[in-house]
C-alpha angles and dihedrals in degrees: 000000000000095000130067134208093182114131096020110145095331114184116183127180130181117235135172106263124224119221110282097037109125135169107291095023118142103232142197133199110265101173144335105331092344135116133192135187114275123249127213112304096012120139107233124223095200149315128283102235093178135009124193137152094355095311130106128204101216123196108217100172143021132039119333135159115234136177112260141177121263123279099036113166126212120246131055111338134174106230137187133163126286126218089265092054096255129124115266136176107270122221088201137358101025134139114255113232136160110250102210098177141000128206103204093186094060099022093237122141127194110221136180106223 
C-alpha cells in the first residue's frame, strides 16, 4: 500500500492490565482504571498496543490495525469481539468504527476508532 493512515488521531491511555491482556488484545474497562481482555460479544473500548509490568497502553482513538474475522468490508461497521478474540461484525451491540482497509490474507483490518 502506498498510503498510510498511521498516526491519525491517536489517543493512548495507560491502564492497569488484568491477567490475559497482551499486546494486540481488544480490551474493555473492567474497573476503575483497569482493563481486561474482551470475551465473545463484548464491545471493545480499544486495543492494547503495549503491555508491561501490569500496565497496558491502550489506544482509544485514531487508526489502528486489529485482528478480525474473515470477510470484513470497508466502510462504517459495528464491531464486537468474536470467540477467538478478533473483531467481528456485530448484529447488535457493537462499536461503530470506520474500517479503512482489510488484509484478507492475514485477517487484519485497519480501523479508525
